[in-house]
C-alpha positions in Angstrom: -51.5 -27.5 21.4 -48.3 -26.6 23.3 -45.4 -25.7 21.1 -41.7 -26.0 21.9 -39.5 -23.1 20.7 -36.7 -24.3 18.4 -33.4 -22.8 19.6 -30.1 -23.0 17.9 -28.0 -26.1 19.0 -24.9 -24.7 20.5 -22.0 -26.7 21.8 -20.3 -25.4 24.8 -16.6 -25.6 25.3 -14.3 -26.9 22.7 -15.4 -28.0 19.1 -16.2 -31.7 19.3 -14.0 -32.4 16.3 -10.9 -31.6 18.5 -10.0 -34.9 19.8 -9.1 -35.6 23.5 -10.8 -32.4 24.6 -14.0 -33.3 26.4 -17.3 -31.6 25.6 -18.7 -29.3 28.1 -22.1 -28.3 29.3 -22.9 -25.7 31.8 -25.4 -25.9 34.7 -27.3 -22.6 35.4 -28.3 -21.6 38.8 -32.0 -21.1 39.3 -31.6 -18.2 41.7 -35.1 -18.5 43.2 -36.9 -19.3 39.9 -39.6 -22.0 40.4 -39.9 -24.5 37.6 -43.4 -25.9 36.9 -42.4 -29.7 36.3 -44.7 -30.9 33.8 -42.4 -32.1 31.0 -43.0 -29.2 28.9 -39.9 -27.2 28.2 -41.6 -23.8 27.7 -40.7 -21.9 30.8 -38.8 -18.6 30.2 -35.8 -19.8 32.2 -35.3 -22.8 30.1 -35.9 -20.9 26.9 -33.2 -18.5 27.8 -30.6 -21.3 28.0 -29.0 -22.3 24.7 -29.9 -25.9 23.8 -26.8 -28.1 24.0 -27.0 -30.8 21.3 -24.3 -31.6 18.8 -25.0 -35.3 19.1 -23.3 -37.8 16.8 -24.5 -41.3 15.7 -23.0 -44.3 17.0 -25.2 -46.5 14.8 -26.2 -47.0 12.1 -23.4 -44.7 10.8 -20.5 -44.3 13.3 -19.9 -40.4 13.6 -22.8 -39.6 11.1 -25.2 -36.7 11.8 -28.4 -37.9 13.5 -31.7 -37.9 11.7 -33.6 -36.3 14.6 -32.4 -33.4 16.7 -31.9 -33.5 20.5 -31.4 -30.5 22.9 -30.3 -30.8 26.6 -30.3 -27.9 29.3 -29.1 -28.3 32.8 -30.0 -26.2 35.9 -29.6 -26.4 39.6 -30.5 -25.0 42.9 -29.0 -25.8 46.4 -30.9 -29.0 46.7 -31.5 -30.4 43.3 -30.1 -31.0 39.8 -32.6 -30.3 36.9 -32.3 -31.6 33.3 -34.4 -30.4 30.5 -34.4 -32.6 27.3 -36.2 -31.9 24.0 -36.2 -35.0 21.6 -37.4 -33.6 18.3 -39.1 -36.0 15.9 -40.1 -35.6 12.3 -42.7 -38.4 12.8 -44.0 -38.2 16.4 -46.7 -40.9 15.6 -43.9 -43.2 15.0 -42.5 -43.0 18.6 -42.3 -46.3 20.3 -43.4 -46.3 24.0 -44.8 -49.5 25.6 -43.0 -49.6 29.0 -44.1 -47.8 32.3 -42.8 -49.9 35.1 -39.8 -48.8 37.0 -36.6 -50.3 35.6 -38.4 -52.2 32.8 -35.9 -52.8 29.8 -36.2 -50.2 27.1 -34.9 -52.1 24.2 -38.5 -51.7 23.1 -38.9 -48.0 23.3 -37.5 -44.6 22.3 -35.5 -43.5 25.2 -33.1 -40.9 26.7 -30.3 -42.0 28.9 -27.5 -40.2 30.8 -24.7 -40.8 33.3 -23.3 -38.8 36.2 -19.7 -39.4 37.1 -19.9 -37.3 40.2 -16.3 -38.1 41.3 -14.8 -37.5 37.9 -12.7 -40.7 38.5 -13.8 -42.2 35.2 -14.4 -45.7 36.7 -18.0 -45.5 38.2 -21.1 -43.5 37.6 -24.8 -43.2 38.2 -27.0 -44.3 35.3 -30.4 -43.0 34.4 -33.0 -43.5 31.6 -36.5 -42.3 30.8 -38.9 -43.0 27.8 -41.9 -40.8 26.5 -44.3 -42.4 29.1 -42.3 -41.3 32.0 -40.7 -44.6 32.9 -37.8 -44.2 35.3 -34.7 -46.5 35.0 -31.5 -46.3 36.9 -28.4 -48.2 38.1 -24.8 -48.0 38.9 -22.1 -48.4 36.4 -18.5 -49.8 37.2 -15.9 -49.7 34.5 -12.9 -51.8 34.8 -11.9 -54.7 32.5 -15.6 -54.2 31.1 -18.6 -52.2 31.8 -21.1 -53.4 34.4 -24.5 -51.8 34.8 -26.4 -52.8 37.9 -30.0 -51.8 37.4 -31.3 -53.2 40.8 -30.3 -50.0 42.6 -33.1 -47.5 43.0 -32.3 -43.9 43.5 -34.8 -41.2 44.7 -35.5 -38.8 41.8 -38.5 -38.1 39.4 -39.2 -37.1 35.7 -42.1 -35.6 33.9 -42.6 -36.1 30.2 -44.9 -34.8 27.3 -45.5 -36.0 23.8 -46.4 -33.3 21.2 -46.3 -32.6 17.6 -42.6 -31.7 17.9 -41.7 -35.1 19.3 -41.2 -35.6 23.0 -39.8 -33.8 25.8 -38.9 -34.3 29.6 -38.1 -32.5 32.8 -36.0 -34.3 35.3 -35.3 -33.5 39.0 -32.5 -35.4 40.9 -32.0 -34.5 44.6 -28.2 -34.0 45.5 -29.1 -36.2 48.4 -29.5 -39.2 46.1 -26.0 -38.9 45.0 -22.5 -39.1 46.5 -20.0 -36.7 45.1 -17.0 -34.6 45.6 -18.0 -31.4 47.2 -14.7 -29.8 46.6 -15.2 -30.0 42.9 -17.7 -28.0 40.7 -17.0 -30.4 37.7 -18.7 -33.7 37.0 -18.5 -36.3 34.2 -21.7 -36.5 32.2 -22.8 -38.1 28.9 -26.3 -38.5 27.2 -27.6 -40.9 24.7 -30.8 -40.9 22.7 -32.4 -43.8 20.9 -34.7 -43.4 18.0 -36.2 -46.9 18.2 -38.1 -47.2 14.9 -34.7 -46.6 13.2 -32.6 -48.4 15.6 -30.6 -45.1 15.7 -28.2 -44.5 18.6 -27.0 -41.0 19.2 -24.3 -39.9 21.7 -23.5 -36.6 23.0 -19.8 -37.7 23.3 -18.0 -41.0 23.0 -19.8 -42.0 19.8 -17.1 -44.5 18.6 -18.5 -48.1 18.8 -15.8 -49.1 21.4 -17.0 -46.1 23.5 -20.5 -45.5 24.5 -22.5 -44.3 27.4 -21.5 -47.0 30.0 -17.9 -45.9 29.7 -17.3 -42.9 32.1 -13.9 -42.6 30.4 -15.5 -41.1 27.2 -17.9 -38.6 29.0 -17.9 -35.0 28.9 -18.0 -32.5 31.7 -20.7 -30.6 33.5 -19.5 -27.3 35.0 -20.8 -24.5 36.9 -22.4 -26.5 40.0 -22.0 -24.2 42.9 -22.4 -25.5 46.6 -24.7 -28.4 46.0 -26.2 -29.6 49.3 -27.2 -32.8 50.8 -28.8 -31.1 53.7 -27.8 -32.8 57.0 -27.1 -35.8 55.1 -29.3 -37.9 57.3 -31.9 -40.4 56.0 -34.3 -42.6 57.9 -36.1 -45.5 56.0 -38.5 -47.3 58.3 -40.6 -50.1 57.2 -43.5 -52.2 58.5 -44.6 -55.6 57.3 -47.3 -58.1 58.1 -47.0 -61.5 56.8 -49.1 -64.8 56.6 -47.8 -68.2 55.5 -49.2 -71.7 55.3 -47.1 -74.9 54.8 -48.5 -78.1 53.9 -47.1 -81.5 54.7 -46.9 -83.7 51.5 -47.7 -87.0 53.4 -50.4 -86.0 55.8 -51.9 -82.9 54.1 -51.7 -81.2 57.5 -50.8 -77.6 57.4 -48.9 -75.2 59.6 -50.2 -71.5 59.7 -47.9 -68.7 60.8 -48.7 -65.0 60.8 -46.5 -62.2 62.0 -46.2 -58.4 62.1 -42.7 -56.7 62.3 -40.8 -53.5 61.6 -37.3 -52.4 61.0 -35.3 -49.4 59.7 -32.3 -48.2 57.9 -30.4 -45.1 58.9 -28.1 -43.5 56.3 -25.8 -40.6 57.2 -23.4 -38.7 54.8 -20.2 -38.3 56.9 -19.0 -36.3 53.8 -20.7 -35.9 50.4 -18.4 -38.7 49.3 -18.7 -41.2 52.1 -21.9 -42.8 53.5 -22.5 -44.6 56.7 -25.6 -47.0 57.1 -27.2 -49.0 59.7 -29.9 -51.5 59.1 -32.1 -53.2 61.8 -34.3 -56.3 61.4 -33.7 -56.1 57.5 -36.5 -57.7 55.4 -36.6 -58.3 51.6 -40.0 -59.5 51.2 -40.5 -57.3 48.1 -37.5 -58.7 46.3 -38.5 -60.4 43.1 -38.0 -64.0 42.7 -35.0 -65.6 40.8 -35.7 -67.0 37.3 -35.7 -70.7 37.5 -33.0 -72.8 35.7 -32.6 -76.4 35.1 -29.0 -77.4 35.9 -27.6 -80.2 33.6 -24.0 -79.4 34.4 -21.7 -80.7 37.2 -21.2 -77.3 38.6 -23.5 -74.9 40.7 -25.4 -72.0 39.1 -25.0 -68.5 40.0 -28.0 -66.2 40.6 -27.8 -62.4 40.7 -28.2 -60.2 43.8 -31.5 -58.4 43.9 -31.6 -57.1 47.6 -31.3 -53.2 47.8 -29.1 -53.2 50.8 -26.4 -55.1 49.0 -26.5 -53.1 45.9 -25.4 -49.7 46.8 -21.8 -49.3 46.5 -21.6 -52.7 44.7 -19.1 -51.4 42.1 -16.5 -50.6 44.8 -16.9 -54.3 46.1 -16.4 -55.8 42.6 -13.2 -57.9 42.5 -11.5 -58.6 39.3 -14.8 -58.9 37.5 -13.8 -60.2 34.2 -11.8 -63.1 35.8 -14.6 -64.0 38.4 -12.7 -65.4 41.3 -15.6 -64.0 43.3 -14.1 -63.9 47.0 -17.2 -61.9 47.8 -20.6 -62.8 46.7 -23.5 -61.0 48.8 -26.0 -63.8 48.3 -23.9 -65.9 50.8 -25.2 -63.4 53.4 -28.9 -64.0 54.6 -29.6 -66.7 52.0 -28.9 -70.5 52.1 -29.9 -72.3 49.0 -32.2 -69.6 48.1 -34.1 -69.7 51.5 -33.9 -66.3 53.4 -32.1 -66.3 56.7 -33.3 -63.2 59.0 -30.6 -60.4 59.1 -30.9 -58.9 62.7 -28.7 -55.9 62.2 -26.0 -54.6 59.8 -23.6 -51.7 59.2 -22.1 -50.3 56.1 -19.6 -47.7 55.2 -19.2 -46.9 51.4 -17.9 -44.1 49.4 -14.6 -42.3 48.3 -11.9 -40.2 50.0 -10.1 -38.7 47.2 -8.7 -41.3 44.9 -9.5 -44.0 47.7 -12.6 -46.2 47.3 -13.8 -47.7 50.6 -16.4 -50.2 51.4 -16.8 -51.9 54.9 -19.9 -54.2 55.7 -20.7 -56.0 58.9 -23.9 -58.0 59.3 -25.4 -60.4 61.9 -27.9 -63.1 61.1 -30.4 -64.7 63.3 -30.9 -68.4 64.2 -33.2 -70.3 61.8 -33.9 -74.0 62.3 -30.5 -75.8 62.6 -28.6 -72.8 61.2 -27.0 -70.7 64.1 -26.4 -67.0 64.1 -23.5 -65.8 62.1 -21.5 -62.7 61.7 -20.2 -61.3 58.3 -17.5 -58.8 57.7 -16.4 -57.6 54.3 -13.8 -54.8 53.8 -12.7 -53.5 50.5 -10.1 -50.8 49.7 -9.2 -49.7 46.2 -6.9 -46.9 45.1 -7.2 -45.2 41.7 -4.1 -44.1 39.9 -3.2 -42.8 36.5 -6.3 -42.0 34.4 -8.1 -45.4 34.4 -6.1 -47.8 36.5 -6.6 -49.0 40.2 -5.1 -51.5 42.7 -7.0 -52.9 45.6 -7.4 -55.4 48.5 -10.4 -57.3 49.9 -10.9 -59.1 53.1 -13.9 -61.2 54.3 -14.6 -62.8 57.6 -17.4 -65.2 58.5 -18.0 -66.4 62.1 -20.5 -68.8 63.2 -21.8 -69.3 66.7 -21.3 -72.8 67.8 -21.0 -74.0 64.2 -22.8 -77.5 63.9 -21.1 -78.1 60.6 -17.4 -77.3 61.5 -17.5 -77.5 65.3 -15.2 -75.7 67.8 -12.8 -74.0 67.6 -12.7 -73.5 63.8 -15.5 -71.1 63.5 -13.9 -68.2 61.9 -13.4 -68.3 58.1 -11.2 -65.5 56.6 -10.5 -64.6 53.0 -8.1 -62.0 51.6 -7.1 -61.0 48.1 -5.5 -58.4 46.0 -6.2 -57.1 42.4 -4.6 -54.8 39.9 -6.3 -53.2 36.9 -4.3 -51.4 34.3 -6.3 -49.6 31.6 -6.0 -47.0 28.8 -8.3 -45.8 26.2 -5.6 -44.2 24.1 -3.8 -47.3 22.8 -2.8 -46.8 19.1 -5.1 -43.8 19.0 -8.5 -44.4 20.5 -8.4 -48.0 21.3 -8.7 -49.5 24.8 -6.3 -51.8 26.2 -6.4 -53.5 29.6 -4.5 -55.9 31.9 -5.7 -57.2 35.1 -4.2 -59.6 37.8 -5.4 -61.1 41.1 -4.8 -63.3 44.0 -7.1 -64.6 46.5 -6.5 -67.0 49.5 -8.2 -68.2 52.7 -7.6 -70.0 56.0 -8.6 -73.8 56.4 -12.3 -74.2 56.2 -12.5 -76.9 58.9 -10.2 -79.2 61.1 -10.8 -81.9 58.6 -9.4 -79.8 55.8 -6.5 -81.6 54.3 -5.3 -78.7 52.3 -2.2 -77.7 54.3 -0.6 -75.5 51.4 -1.8 -72.1 50.6 -1.8 -72.8 46.9 -4.4 -75.4 47.5 -6.7 -72.7 49.2 -6.1 -69.9 46.7 -6.7 -68.7 43.1 -4.5 -66.5 41.0 -4.6 -65.3 37.3 -4.2 -62.6 34.8 -6.1 -61.2 31.7 -5.2 -59.0 28.7 -8.2 -57.5 27.1 -8.7 -55.6 23.8 -12.5 -54.4 24.0 -12.8 -52.5 20.7 -14.8 -52.5 17.5 -14.7 -53.9 15.0 -11.9 -56.1 16.4 -11.9 -57.4 20.0 -9.9 -59.9 21.7 -8.8 -61.2 25.1 -6.6 -63.9 26.6 -6.8 -65.0 30.2 -5.1 -67.4 32.5 -6.3 -68.7 35.8 -5.4 -71.3 38.5 -7.8 -72.4 41.2 -6.6 -74.6 44.1 -8.2 -77.9 44.9 -9.6 -76.5 48.3 -10.6 -73.0 47.2 -13.8 -72.4 49.0 -14.4 -68.6 50.0 -16.7 -68.5 53.0 -18.5 -65.3 51.6 -17.8 -66.1 48.1 -19.0 -68.1 45.2 -16.9 -70.9 43.5 -17.9 -72.6 40.2 -15.1 -75.1 39.9 -11.9 -76.2 41.7 -8.5 -77.7 41.0 -7.7 -76.4 37.6 -5.4 -74.3 35.3 -7.2 -72.5 32.5 -6.0 -70.7 29.3 -8.8 -68.9 27.4 -8.1 -66.7 24.3 -10.8 -65.3 22.1 -11.0 -63.0 19.0 -14.1 -61.3 17.4 -14.6 -59.3 14.3 -17.9 -57.3 14.0 -18.0 -54.7 11.3 -20.9 -52.2 10.6 -22.4 -52.5 7.0 -23.1 -48.7 6.8 -24.1 -48.8 3.2 -26.5 -51.6 3.5 -30.2 -51.1 3.9 -30.7 -54.7 5.2 -27.7 -55.8 7.4 -26.5 -53.6 10.3 -23.8 -55.7 11.6 -22.3 -59.2 11.3 -20.0 -60.8 14.0 -17.4 -63.6 13.5 -15.4 -65.1 16.3 -13.2 -67.8 17.7 -13.4 -68.9 21.4 -11.0 -71.4 22.9 -10.8 -72.9 26.4 -8.0 -75.2 27.5 -8.5 -76.4 31.1 -6.2 -78.9 32.9 -5.8 -80.2 36.4 -3.1 -78.7 38.6 -0.9 -81.6 37.5 -1.5 -80.7 33.7 -3.7 -83.3 32.8 -6.4 -82.1 30.3 -10.0 -82.0 31.8 -11.8 -79.8 29.5 -11.3 -78.4 26.0 -13.8 -76.1 24.2 -13.6 -74.6 20.8 -16.4 -72.5 19.5 -16.8 -70.9 16.2 -19.3 -67.9 15.7 -20.1 -68.4 12.0 -22.0 -65.2 11.9 -24.4 -63.2 14.3 -26.4 -60.9 12.2 -28.1 -57.8 13.3 -30.5 -56.5 10.6 -31.6 -52.8 10.1 -35.0 -53.9 11.1 -33.9 -54.9 14.6 -34.3 -58.6 13.9 -31.4 -61.0 14.5 -30.0 -64.3 13.4 -26.9 -66.3 14.5 -25.2 -69.7 14.2 -22.4 -71.2 16.3 -20.5 -74.6 16.0 -18.6 -75.9 18.9 -16.3 -78.9 19.9 -16.0 -80.1 23.4 -13.9 -82.5 25.2 -14.4 -83.5 28.8 -12.6 -86.0 31.0 -14.5 -87.6 34.0 -12.6 -89.0 37.0 -15.8 -90.1 38.7 -19.5 -90.9 38.0 -21.7 -88.0 37.1 -25.4 -88.2 38.0 -26.8 -85.7 35.5 -30.2 -85.1 37.3 -29.1 -85.9 40.8 -31.5 -88.7 41.2 -29.7 -91.8 39.9 -31.4 -92.9 36.5 -28.7 -91.3 34.2 -25.1 -91.9 35.2 -22.1 -91.0 33.0 -19.2 -93.3 33.8 -15.6 -92.1 34.1 -13.7 -91.5 30.8 -13.0 -89.2 28.1 -15.7 -87.7 25.9 -15.5 -85.7 22.7 -18.6 -84.1 21.1 -19.5 -81.6 18.4 -22.6 -79.4 18.5 -24.2 -76.4 16.8 -26.7 -73.6 17.9 -29.1 -71.6 15.8 -30.9 -68.7 17.2 -33.3 -66.1 15.5 -35.1 -63.1 17.1 -37.5 -60.4 15.9 -37.3 -56.7 16.9 -38.5 -56.3 20.4 -40.3 -52.7 19.5 -43.0 -54.6 17.7 -46.4 -55.4 19.6 -45.8 -59.0 18.9 -42.1 -60.1 19.2 -40.4 -63.6 19.8 -37.3 -65.6 19.7 -36.4 -69.1 19.0 -33.2 -71.1 19.6 -32.2 -74.6 18.8 -29.1 -76.4 20.0 -28.1 -79.9 19.2 -25.0 -82.1 19.3 -23.3 -84.8 21.3 -23.8 -85.1 25.1 -21.5 -87.4 27.1 -22.5 -90.9 25.9 -25.5 -89.7 23.7 -26.9 -86.6 22.3 -28.7 -83.5 23.4 -31.3 -81.2 21.7 -32.9 -78.3 23.1 -35.5 -75.7 22.0 -35.9 -72.3 23.6 -39.0 -70.4 22.5 -40.0 -66.9 23.6 -43.1 -64.8 22.9 -44.0 -61.3 24.0 -47.2 -59.4 23.4 -47.6 -55.7 24.1 -51.2 -54.8 22.9 -51.1 -51.5 24.7 -48.7 -49.3 26.6 -48.2 -50.7 30.1 -49.4 -54.1 29.2 -46.6 -56.8 28.8 -47.2 -60.5 28.3 -44.1 -62.5 28.1 -43.7 -66.3 27.9 -40.8 -68.7 27.6 -40.5 -72.4 27.0 -37.4 -74.6 27.2 -37.5 -78.2 26.1 -34.4 -80.4 26.4 -34.0 -84.0 25.2 -31.1 -86.1 26.3 -30.1 -89.5 25.2 -27.6 -91.7 26.9 -26.4 -95.3 26.8 -29.6 -97.3 27.5 -31.4 -94.4 29.1 -32.4 -90.9 28.5 -34.9 -88.3 29.7 -36.8 -85.0 28.8 -37.0 -81.7 30.6 -39.3 -78.9 30.2 -39.2 -75.4 31.8 -42.2 -72.9 31.5 -42.2 -69.3 32.4 -44.8 -66.7 32.0 -44.6 -63.1 33.1 -47.8 -60.8 33.2 -47.2 -57.1 33.6 -49.9 -54.5 34.0 -48.4 -51.1 34.7 -51.2 -48.5 35.3 -48.7 -45.5 35.6 -45.0 -45.5 36.1 -45.7 -45.5 39.9 -48.2 -48.3 40.0 -47.6 -51.6 38.7 -48.9 -55.3 39.1 -46.8 -58.3 38.0 -46.9 -62.0 38.2 -44.2 -64.5 37.5 -45.3 -68.1 36.9 -42.8 -70.9 36.5 -43.0 -74.7 36.2 -40.3 -77.4 35.5 -40.8 -81.2 35.5 -37.5 -81.8 37.4 -38.7 -80.2 40.6 -42.3 -80.8 39.7 -43.2 -77.5 41.3 -45.5 -74.9 39.9 -44.8 -71.5 41.4 -46.4 -68.1 41.2 -45.0 -64.8 42.6 -47.5 -61.9 42.2 -46.2 -58.3 43.2 -48.0 -55.0 43.5 -46.0 -51.9 43.9 -47.3 -48.4 44.5 -44.7 -45.6 44.6 -46.6 -42.9 46.6 -43.5 -40.6 46.1 -40.0 -41.5 45.1 -38.6 -43.4 48.2 -42.1 -44.1 49.7 -43.5 -47.4 48.5 -46.3 -50.0 49.2 -45.8 -53.5 48.2 -48.2 -56.5 48.4 -46.4 -59.9 47.5 -48.4 -63.2 47.3 -46.6 -66.6 46.5 -48.2 -69.8 45.8 -46.4 -73.1 45.1 -48.0 -76.4 44.0 -46.2 -79.9 43.8 -47.1 -82.3 41.1 -46.8 -85.9 41.9 -48.6 -87.9 39.1 -47.0 -91.3 40.2 -48.7 -90.8 43.6 -52.1 -89.7 41.9 -51.4 -86.3 43.4 -51.6 -83.5 40.8 -50.7 -79.9 41.7 -51.6 -79.9 45.3 -50.5 -76.8 47.3 -47.4 -77.1 49.5 -47.0 -73.4 50.4 -48.8 -70.2 50.1 -48.1 -66.8 51.8 -48.7 -63.1 51.4 -46.9 -60.1 52.8 -47.9 -56.3 53.0 -44.9 -54.0 53.4 -44.8 -50.2 53.6 -41.5 -48.3 53.3 -41.1 -44.7 54.0 -38.0 -42.4 53.4 -37.4 -39.3 55.3 -34.4 -37.2 54.5 -33.0 -34.3 56.6 
């Protein structure tokens, strides 16, 4: 049995009870000492460093003493940052640890998380998390008018964990080459969070208030003592090789077309400075990217799917533009994707990073010809200047140029968009509350010679937002105007031609003395949307009558809503003609009930029911979810959505089935399969993905896709329309 020495918990720096003075943890130089990375914090070097703990509860008792102790130690050499953590537990058999796959959600498990604000700008940070089984999760945090965590970013780092009679422990190694940072400063922002899952207990090293937390770099402590961290030459080469085979079947003739190919490409990354990185990509391929979750769209407006491709994720926090207001003049899925179909990217360049208080992002990419789609060039430029403690001002420019454009024709082939945004924020309003204000403007040139929008106001959007994101009270009010012809060529637009006022207020107290209820949230949301001529188009009023979080981790919620819609033209709900809603005014009431069980159980689930008026009739919808975790590394999740719509003299039902099968042998070897079917497209699709991480940054992927089309009316049931496989190897070499 391996024992962990219990050392006194010492808080470095100022006493944590002194407000506005950040906690401090010191990094100790290794000076030639070699650590044996096995997850056991028993080396003499570690034991000679006082354990830095002094965590406080965020939940269930804000500011309370944790029921289990946590100690953190930090060391470094010229190449790496090392973190040792000991999570003591009075009942080690009660540890929850199911997940192994990289970036799997850890709402099921005990976990340890931390952030590194390497620029001390209090606006962005690197995010990391682990569990007792050695799972690695990471992402990028951007903190502006809200907190955004993008977990699709994969850094190169490693962790080793150990479970013993004391609890669990970990040793972590993060190469400085994985991070961008200010080489002129030996101070980084840092914070830690531990979750004791069976108790649903959240502990924070600093920023323990409910309106603070780990994802707010503004509330982090500081890491001091780093001396001359090195990124080497700052040069990284990432070649890849891929072999693919694909077969397409013709629905009418049952003939098939076979294609096979082998290709290669590479990325080159160079750190111009420790803060500024340049990248070049050639023959970029995203075959290993996971498929989108399917959705059935019963609205009049397009659906937005998240970006999952690695090249577009790094530095994405800088490229965010007025994120809470969502004008989205830049949406990376407009590059190399058309209606979800990949378009080959021939080459691309990227410059992303910081120069002092200046945030810079510059992208340029060139796509290849595919079918009737001609090659295109995309340029995106973003500049943002930080000022005061938490505020910023920025500009954005995009340019899309199409070679011999078949849609718009000569000479209008260049579509340009430009915008500016302002974010003012403080975390010290009336004490320790956060108050934020943002404003933005975006415009673009005419989209085509046939564009009737001669006024800039028709081709632009503008708005502002006040935000009070605190606990137990939170509120916001926003106002936006979207011109009739707003259509950013490298952006995403949900709806045009409106003015919208949107206030909301919520109250969510903790019930610290209750053994049953953790929190109840009540709220009111209102939306008033008119045409640019002030004619009412949409009005939504939603009451949250109670969203209850129980101490057990279970949840229960109920909402009631009223909706007004004005239609000025026919609306074809399914897009194929059988159910048409005529122009007119429609007022409907509805309600929504949902319940969920704690996800750390081996069997967990959720159920939601929504019903109410829907245009000329009614709608009811069931959403069911069930997850089985019979053993660590085995995850079986299923989802089913059934919707019934009735309308004047017509109606329809829709069904969406989803099944995710996950078998994770180790944190580095995983097999997953995603199965989806809906009876609107009548397509059954499977995406099976095997990933083997040989070493962090060096991966082998095997991906197999198979799609079947169901046509019962033609006496054709589930016949193959497409199948294909890809084998891809990626290697990272850093100088």
